[in-house]
N, C-alpha and C positions, 0 to 999 in steps of 0.2 A: 582363412583370414581375408577381409575385404581390402582392397586397395583404393585409394583414389585415382581417379582417371585424370590425366592431365592433357590439356589441349596443346595442339601444334600452333605456336604463335610466332609471329616474326620477332627477331632480337635485335636489340641496339647494334648499331655499327660498331665494329671492332677493327683493330689493326689487320690489314689485309694479310692471309697467308698466301705466298706464292707457291705454286706446285712444286714438288720435288719428285723425281723418277729415279729408281736406281734398277740397274739390270743385275741378272744372276753374276755373281762372280766380280762385280765392279764395286770395290770399296767395302765389303762385306769381309768380316774377320772371324774366323771360325774360332769357337769355343770348346770344341770337341766333336768327335766323329761318331756316329751310329745312332740307334734309336733312344738311347739314354742321355744323350749330350744336348737335348734342346733346352731353349729357354722359353719358360712359360710365365714368367713374372720376372720383373726388373725393377730397381730402385737404386738412386745415388746414395753411396756411403759417403763420398768426399770427392772434392774436385778442387783443382787449381787451374791456371791458365792452359797446361798442356796434358794435365793428367785427371783421370776420371776413375773412380774406383766404384764399383758397382757390385749389388748383391743380386744375384740371378738364382731364381727357383727353376726347379726341373719337375715335369709332371709324371716322374717315376711311381711305380706302384708295388714293385716287389722289394723284400728284404735283400740288403746289400747294395741296392741301387742308390746312386747319388741324389739327394734331395735339394742342395744348395751348394753354391759356389761363390767365391770371392774373385770378380774379373776386374783386372787393371787394363785400362786403355791409355797408351801415352802418345800424343799427337794423332789420335784416331786410331792407332793400331795397338791390338791386343798384345800385352807384353807378358801377362801372366794370368793363370787361371788355377786357383787354390780351392780344392775340395772342402767343404764345411760340413762336418759330421752333424747329424741331428739327434740330439739326445734323447733318450727314452722311446715310446712308441712312435713309429714312423708314420708320418702323413701319408695319406693315399691321393695321388693326383693333384697337387698341388699346382694352382693356375695363376695367382696373382699376389703380387707384393706392393706394399704402400707405406713409405714412411710416415710416422705419426708427429704431426707439426709439433714443435717445440719440445720434443722428447727424443734427444741425440742418440742415435743408435738403436732406436726402437722402432718396429715394423708391425704390420698387420700381414698375414699371409692367408690365403682364401683357397680352399680345395674345391673342386667341381661340385662335390656334393653339399657344399654349404658351410663345412666346418671351418672356423676360422682360428687363428693361432697369433696371440699377442707375443712376440719375440724380442729378443735383445742380443744383438751382436757386438761382441767386442774382438777386434781382430778377426779370428776364425773361430772363437768361442761363442756358439750359439746357445741361449737359455729361452725355454719356453715359460713365459710368465702367467699364461691362461689361456683358456680356449672358450669358443661361443659358437652358435649356430646363427646364422642369419635368419630373418623372419621367414616363414615359409611362404613361398611364391605359387607357381603352377607346378603339378606333378611331373611335368617332363622338363624341368628346368636344369640346366648343365652350366655352371658357372665358369666364366673365364676372366673376369675383370673385377677388380676393387680399386675404388680411389676414395680418397679423404680430402676435404677442403674446409677451411674455416672461413665462415661469413659473418661479419659482426659479431665476431666473438662466438658464434656456435659452430660446432664441428658436425660437418655432415659427412656421410657414407653415401659413395654411388657404388652399385654392383649391377652386374647384368647376366643374364641367362644368354647364351650365345646364339640362340636360334639356329635354325638350319633348314635353307632353300625356303619352302613356302611358309614356314613358320618364322615369324619376325623374332628379332632379340626382344627382350624385354629388359628396359633400365628401371632399376630400383633406386629410390633413395630415402634416407631418412637422417634424423638427427641420431648422433652415435656418442656414446660415452665411453672413453677408454678406461677410467678406474673401474666401471661396472661391466664393460664389455657387453652393453647393452644398446637397443635400437628405440627410437621412437616410433611412432605410427609411419610404416613406409607408404609411399606413393610409387605408382608404376606406369611406365608409358612404353607402348611398343615402337621398335625403331628398325627399319630395314634400309640396305642398300640397293642402288640399282648396278653397281659393280662391285666386285666380280658376280658373274651371272650364273655359275654352275658350282654345285657342291659348296654352298656359301654358308659361312658362319657370319652372322651380320653384325656380330660384337665379338672381337677376339681379345680386345683390351680396350680400356677407358681410361684418359688422362684428363684432369682439370686444371686448366692453366691460373696464373696468379689473377687475372681479371676474369676468373670463373667461366671461361669458355670450355665446353664439353667437346673433348676430341674422342673419336671413336675409330680404332682399327676393324677392318673386315677382312676375311680370308677365304680364300677357295681351297679346300682339303678334300681332294678326291681318294686318298688313300697314302699308304705309306711311302711310295715312290712317286707321288705328285702325278703331274706337275703342280705346282702351287702358284698362288697368285694373292696379292694382297694390296690393299687400298686403305688410306687414311682419311678421316673427313673432320673438318670442323662441323659439329652436327648442331650445336645450339649452346645453351648457358644454363648455369646453376643459378637459381633465384635466392633472395634473401631468406625464402621461408623453407629453402631445401628442395623445393620442386625444380623439375627440369622443363626448360621451354626449348623444344626443339624448332630448328629452322626449316621452313617449308622447302627449301632448297640448300640442302647440305653442302658444303664445298670441299671438293676432293683436294687435299694439301699434299698427297703422295700416293704413287703408283709403283708397286714393286714386284715386278714379275719374277717368278722363278723362287719365291720365299713365301712362307706362311708366318706373318707376324702375329705374334701371341703376347708380346710385351713392349711396352712403351713408357718413357719418362721423359719429362722435360728438363733440360741442362741449364736453362737460364729463365729468369723471371718472366720475359716478353714471350717464353717458349718458341723463339724462333730457331732454336737448336733442340733437337729431339734425340735420344738414346733408344734405339730399336733393338728387339730381341727376336730371333726367329726360332721355331721348333720345326725344323726340316724333316722331321721323322728319319728315316733311313740315312738322310745325308747329314743329320747331325744338327748342330746349333751354330748359329753366327749372331753377331752383333754390328751395328753401323750407327755412327753419328750422322745425322743428316741436318743441314741448315735449310731454313725456309725459303732463301732465296735461289736455290739451284732452280734452274729453268726446266720445264718438263720437255722431254725430247718430241721432236715433232716426226 
């Protein structure tokens, strides 16, 4: 399949993200220990002033290993982690999840090989409503991201191959139909980060804000015991035709030494507050709420 190439263009001015920095063990809340307890995808189930309930996906591959959990944070602290059983055939290597706009309790989940799942969650009861495959990209694609955004009453999907070191990530975008679980003609654009600098996955998750800014997490993953490193960038914008305009100079809005961020979701319309999830392999998984006005450490 041929993809339209997208130019890197300047984007309109947007509210400034101030950088945030987190250190290992500083404010991160464990959601489990060991290789099977990481967070590879995250989406908000509900929230009020002090409480956030989130759906967390886990990239496990073997029978008997947990695929999903319901995590409750109260005042930024994890108070509860409940296992969610996946009915029927177990997915392999789930890497992203996204709430479907206008459909309470319904989500898209995506596995690294490009298989997608339309799921519905009621408390801890999960139901698979349908499955699909993202449009064919490049032969070595390994997907870790999926986002949905409605623009001018059109729903667009954005997903990404993670890239690896010299190979940039590839961001894909296309119109998406939930009833048919089908895509319009996709567009593709490469993306790479300047930091981290070694063992780099240039796109470990993607989020789109209410005003159509595209946020991209990148991570360094040298192996099961790390050391890990992550950064988050305001990378560009989603245009009204569903294409992505990347900024010539993406703005780093977060620097997270010691953790491999594979999941993030906005907690407010302005997205000045983000919920992050990590898959720190042998060290397990953790989550953290970070606000954009935290100063970067000097």
